[in-house]
KOLGUGU-805035 format. One record per residue: residue in one letter; x, y negated, z negated of N, C-alpha, C, O in turn. Coordinates in Angstrom, 1 decimal. Example, Ala and Ser with C-alpha at 12.3 -4.5 7.8 and 13.67 -1.06 7.14 Angstrom:
  r     n_u     n_v     n_w    ca_u    ca_v    ca_w     c_u     c_v     c_w     o_u     o_v     o_w
  A    13.2     5.7    -7.8    12.3     4.5    -7.8    13.2     3.3    -7.8    14.2     3.3    -8.5
  S    12.8     2.2    -7.1    13.7     1.1    -7.1    12.9     0.0    -7.9    13.4    -1.1    -8.0
END
This chain:
  r     n_u     n_v     n_w    ca_u    ca_v    ca_w     c_u     c_v     c_w     o_u     o_v     o_w
  X   -45.7   -29.7   -15.0   -45.3   -30.8   -15.8   -43.7   -31.0   -15.7   -43.2   -32.1   -15.6
  X   -43.0   -29.8   -15.6   -41.6   -30.0   -15.5   -41.1   -30.6   -14.2   -40.2   -31.4   -14.2
  X   -41.8   -30.2   -13.1   -41.4   -30.8   -11.8   -41.7   -32.2   -11.8   -41.0   -33.0   -11.1
  X   -42.8   -32.7   -12.5   -43.1   -34.1   -12.5   -42.1   -34.9   -13.3   -41.6   -36.0   -12.9
  X   -41.6   -34.4   -14.4   -40.6   -35.0   -15.2   -39.3   -35.0   -14.4   -38.6   -36.0   -14.3
  X   -39.0   -33.9   -13.7   -37.7   -33.9   -12.9   -37.8   -34.9   -11.7   -36.8   -35.6   -11.4
  X   -39.0   -35.0   -11.1   -39.1   -36.0   -10.0   -39.0   -37.4   -10.5   -38.4   -38.3    -9.8
  X   -39.5   -37.7   -11.7   -39.4   -39.0   -12.3   -37.9   -39.4   -12.6   -37.5   -40.5   -12.4
  X   -37.2   -38.4   -13.1   -35.8   -38.6   -13.4   -35.0   -38.8   -12.1   -34.2   -39.7   -12.1
  X   -35.3   -38.1   -11.1   -34.6   -38.3    -9.8   -35.0   -39.7    -9.2   -34.1   -40.4    -8.7
  X   -36.2   -40.1    -9.3   -36.6   -41.4    -8.9   -35.9   -42.5    -9.7   -35.5   -43.5    -9.1
  X   -35.8   -42.3   -11.0   -35.1   -43.3   -11.8   -33.6   -43.4   -11.4   -33.1   -44.5   -11.4
  X   -33.0   -42.2   -11.2   -31.6   -42.2   -10.8   -31.4   -42.9    -9.4   -30.5   -43.7    -9.3
  X   -32.3   -42.7    -8.5   -32.2   -43.3    -7.2   -32.4   -44.9    -7.3   -31.7   -45.6    -6.7
  X   -33.3   -45.3    -8.1   -33.5   -46.7    -8.3   -32.4   -47.4    -9.0   -32.0   -48.5    -8.7
  X   -31.8   -46.7   -10.0   -30.6   -47.2   -10.7   -29.4   -47.3    -9.8   -28.7   -48.3    -9.8
  X   -29.3   -46.3    -8.9   -28.2   -46.3    -8.0   -28.3   -47.5    -7.0   -27.3   -48.2    -6.7
  X   -29.5   -47.8    -6.6   -29.7   -48.9    -5.7   -29.4   -50.2    -6.5   -28.9   -51.2    -5.9
  X   -29.7   -50.3    -7.7   -29.5   -51.5    -8.5   -28.0   -51.7    -8.7   -27.6   -52.9    -8.7
  X   -27.2   -50.7    -8.9   -25.8   -50.9    -9.2   -24.9   -50.9    -7.9   -23.8   -51.5    -7.9
  X   -25.3   -50.2    -6.9   -24.5   -50.1    -5.6   -25.5   -50.3    -4.4   -26.6   -49.8    -4.5
  X   -25.0   -50.9    -3.4   -25.9   -51.1    -2.2   -26.3   -52.5    -2.0   -25.8   -53.4    -2.7
  X   -27.2   -52.7    -1.0   -27.7   -54.0    -0.7   -28.5   -54.6    -1.8   -29.4   -54.0    -2.3
  X   -28.1   -55.8    -2.2   -28.8   -56.5    -3.2   -28.5   -56.0    -4.6   -29.2   -56.3    -5.6
  X   -27.4   -55.3    -4.8   -27.0   -54.8    -6.1   -26.4   -55.9    -6.9   -26.2   -57.0    -6.4
  X   -26.3   -55.6    -8.2   -25.8   -56.6    -9.1   -24.3   -57.0    -8.8   -24.0   -58.2    -8.9
  X   -23.5   -56.0    -8.3   -22.2   -56.3    -7.9   -22.1   -57.2    -6.7   -21.3   -58.1    -6.7
  X   -23.0   -57.0    -5.8   -23.0   -57.8    -4.6   -23.5   -59.3    -4.9   -22.9   -60.2    -4.4
  X   -24.4   -59.4    -5.8   -24.9   -60.7    -6.2   -23.8   -61.5    -6.9   -23.7   -62.7    -6.7
  X   -23.1   -60.8    -7.8   -22.0   -61.4    -8.5   -20.9   -61.9    -7.5   -20.3   -63.0    -7.6
  X   -20.6   -61.0    -6.5   -19.6   -61.4    -5.5   -20.1   -62.6    -4.7   -19.3   -63.5    -4.4
  X   -21.3   -62.6    -4.3   -21.9   -63.7    -3.5   -21.9   -65.0    -4.3   -21.6   -66.1    -3.8
  X   -22.1   -64.9    -5.6   -22.1   -66.1    -6.5   -20.7   -66.7    -6.6   -20.5   -67.9    -6.5
  X   -19.7   -65.8    -6.7   -18.3   -66.3    -6.7   -17.9   -67.0    -5.4   -17.3   -68.0    -5.4
  X   -18.4   -66.4    -4.3   -18.1   -66.9    -3.0   -18.8   -68.3    -2.8   -18.2   -69.2    -2.2
  X   -20.0   -68.4    -3.3   -20.7   -69.7    -3.3   -20.0   -70.7    -4.1   -19.9   -71.9    -3.6
  X   -19.5   -70.4    -5.3   -18.8   -71.4    -6.1   -17.5   -71.9    -5.4   -17.2   -73.1    -5.4
  X   -16.8   -70.9    -4.8   -15.6   -71.3    -4.0   -15.9   -72.2    -2.9   -15.2   -73.2    -2.7
  X   -17.0   -71.9    -2.1   -17.4   -72.7    -1.0   -17.8   -74.1    -1.4   -17.6   -75.1    -0.7
  X   -18.6   -74.2    -2.6   -19.0   -75.5    -3.1   -17.8   -76.3    -3.5   -17.8   -77.6    -3.3
  X   -16.8   -75.7    -4.1   -15.6   -76.5    -4.4   -14.9   -77.0    -3.2   -14.4   -78.1    -3.1
  X   -14.8   -76.1    -2.2   -14.1   -76.6    -0.9   -14.9   -77.7    -0.3   -14.4   -78.7     0.2
  X   -16.3   -77.6    -0.3   -17.1   -78.6     0.3   -17.0   -79.9    -0.4   -17.0   -81.0     0.2
  X   -16.9   -79.9    -1.8   -16.8   -81.2    -2.5   -15.4   -81.8    -2.2   -15.3   -83.0    -2.1
  X   -14.4   -81.0    -2.1   -13.0   -81.5    -1.7   -13.1   -82.1    -0.3   -12.5   -83.2    -0.1
  X   -13.7   -81.4     0.6   -13.8   -82.0     2.0   -14.7   -83.2     2.0   -14.4   -84.1     2.8
  X   -15.7   -83.3     1.2   -16.5   -84.5     1.2   -15.7   -85.7     0.7   -15.9   -86.8     1.2
  X   -14.9   -85.5    -0.3   -14.1   -86.6    -0.8   -13.1   -87.0     0.2   -12.8   -88.2     0.4
  X   -12.5   -86.1     0.9   -11.5   -86.4     2.0   -12.2   -87.1     3.1   -11.6   -88.1     3.6
  X   -13.4   -86.7     3.5   -14.1   -87.4     4.5   -14.5   -88.8     4.1   -14.4   -89.7     5.0
  X   -14.9   -89.0     2.9   -15.2   -90.4     2.4   -13.9   -91.3     2.5   -14.0   -92.4     2.9
  X   -12.8   -90.7     2.1   -11.5   -91.5     2.2   -11.2   -91.9     3.6   -10.8   -93.0     3.9
  X   -11.4   -90.9     4.5   -11.1   -91.2     5.9   -12.1   -92.2     6.5   -11.7   -93.1     7.3
  X   -13.4   -92.2     6.1   -14.3   -93.2     6.5   -13.9   -94.6     6.1   -14.1   -95.5     6.8
  X   -13.5   -94.7     4.8   -13.0   -96.0     4.3   -11.8   -96.5     5.1   -11.7   -97.6     5.4
  X   -10.9   -95.6     5.4    -9.7   -95.9     6.1   -10.1   -96.4     7.6    -9.5   -97.3     8.1
  X   -11.0   -95.7     8.2   -11.4   -96.0     9.5   -12.1   -97.4     9.5   -11.8   -98.2    10.4
  X   -12.9   -97.6     8.5   -13.6   -99.0     8.5   -12.5  -100.1     8.2   -12.7  -101.1     8.8
  X   -11.5   -99.8     7.4   -10.5  -100.8     7.1    -9.7  -101.1     8.4    -9.3  -102.2     8.7
  X    -9.4  -100.0     9.2    -8.6  -100.2    10.4    -9.4  -100.9    11.5    -8.9  -101.5    12.4
  X   -10.7  -100.7    11.5   -11.6  -101.3    12.5   -11.8  -102.7    12.3   -12.2  -103.4    13.2
  X   -11.6  -103.3    11.1   -11.9  -104.7    10.8   -10.9  -105.6    11.5   -11.3  -106.7    11.9
  X    -9.7  -105.2    11.8    -8.8  -106.1    12.5    -7.4  -105.6    12.4    -7.1  -104.5    12.0
  X    -6.5  -106.5    12.8    -5.0  -106.1    12.8    -4.4  -106.0    11.5    -3.3  -105.4    11.3
  X    -5.0  -106.6    10.5    -4.4  -106.5     9.1    -4.3  -105.1     8.6    -3.3  -104.7     8.0
  X    -5.3  -104.3     8.8    -5.3  -102.9     8.4    -4.3  -102.1     9.2    -3.6  -101.3     8.6
  X    -4.2  -102.4    10.5    -3.2  -101.7    11.3    -1.8  -102.0    10.9    -0.9  -101.2    10.8
  X    -1.6  -103.3    10.6    -0.2  -103.8    10.2     0.1  -103.1     8.9     1.3  -102.7     8.7
  X    -0.8  -103.1     8.0    -0.5  -102.5     6.7    -0.2  -101.0     6.8     0.8  -100.6     6.1
  X    -0.9  -100.3     7.6    -0.6   -98.9     7.9     0.8   -98.7     8.5     1.5   -97.8     8.1
  X     1.1   -99.5     9.5     2.4   -99.5    10.1     3.6   -99.7     9.1     4.6   -99.1     9.2
  X     3.4  -100.7     8.2     4.4  -101.0     7.2     4.6   -99.9     6.2     5.7   -99.5     5.9
  X     3.5   -99.3     5.8     3.5   -98.3     4.8     4.1   -96.9     5.3     4.9   -96.3     4.8
  X     3.5   -96.5     6.5     3.8   -95.2     7.0     5.1   -95.2     7.8     5.8   -94.2     7.9
  X     5.3   -96.2     8.6     6.4   -96.2     9.5     7.6   -97.1     9.1     8.6   -97.1     9.8
  X     7.4   -97.9     8.1     8.5   -98.8     7.6     8.7   -99.9     8.6     9.9  -100.4     8.6
  X     7.7  -100.3     9.3     7.9  -101.4    10.3     8.0  -102.8     9.6     7.3  -103.0     8.5
  X     8.7  -103.7    10.2     8.8  -105.0     9.7     8.5  -106.0    10.8     8.7  -105.6    12.0
  X     8.1  -107.2    10.5     7.8  -108.2    11.6     9.1  -108.8    12.0    10.1  -108.8    11.2
  X     9.1  -109.4    13.1    10.3  -110.1    13.6    10.6  -111.3    12.7     9.6  -112.1    12.3
  X    11.8  -111.5    12.3    12.2  -112.6    11.4    12.2  -112.2    10.0    12.7  -112.9     9.1
  X    11.7  -111.0     9.6    11.7  -110.5     8.2    13.0  -109.8     8.0    13.6  -109.2     8.9
  X    13.4  -109.8     6.7    14.6  -109.0     6.3    14.2  -107.9     5.5    13.4  -108.0     4.5
  X    14.8  -106.7     5.8    14.4  -105.5     5.1    15.5  -105.2     4.0    16.7  -105.2     4.3
  X    15.1  -105.0     2.8    16.0  -104.7     1.7    15.6  -103.3     1.2    14.4  -103.1     0.9
  X    16.6  -102.5     1.0    16.4  -101.1     0.4    17.0  -101.1    -0.9    18.3  -101.2    -1.0
  X    16.2  -100.9    -2.0    16.8  -100.9    -3.3    16.9   -99.4    -3.7    15.9   -98.7    -3.7
  X    18.1   -99.1    -4.0    18.4   -97.7    -4.4    18.7   -97.6    -5.9    19.5   -98.4    -6.4
  X    18.1   -96.7    -6.6    18.3   -96.5    -8.0    19.6   -95.7    -8.1    19.8   -94.7    -7.5
  X    20.5   -96.2    -9.0    21.8   -95.5    -9.1    21.7   -94.1    -9.7    22.5   -93.3    -9.4
  X    20.7   -93.9   -10.5    20.5   -92.5   -11.0    20.1   -91.5    -9.9    20.6   -90.4    -9.9
  X    19.2   -91.9    -9.0    18.8   -91.0    -8.0    19.9   -90.9    -6.9    19.9   -89.9    -6.2
  X    20.7   -91.9    -6.7    21.8   -91.8    -5.7    22.9   -90.9    -6.1    23.6   -90.3    -5.2
  X    23.1   -90.6    -7.4    24.2   -89.8    -7.8    23.8   -88.3    -7.7    24.7   -87.4    -7.9
  X    22.6   -88.0    -7.5    22.2   -86.5    -7.4    22.6   -85.9    -6.1    22.3   -84.7    -5.9
END
């Protein structure tokens, strides 16, 4: 009877050890869940960025208006015959 009790205790210890450490342990499951949450956050950020890029591509594909707008905003380009005025705030110029 004593050896059966001892073997059950050993079996219980082995099963508990596997539950807390090793493959499929609670610690590993928690780590994988944190990793999954981080990856889902990255994926949602990338999905928003992709949607923005798709909209920009569609806008640029429609014609020269989108390309002209992009050139004006990003490169400061102006058309021939236009006058460029740069307004400087006196508070920011004194820094």
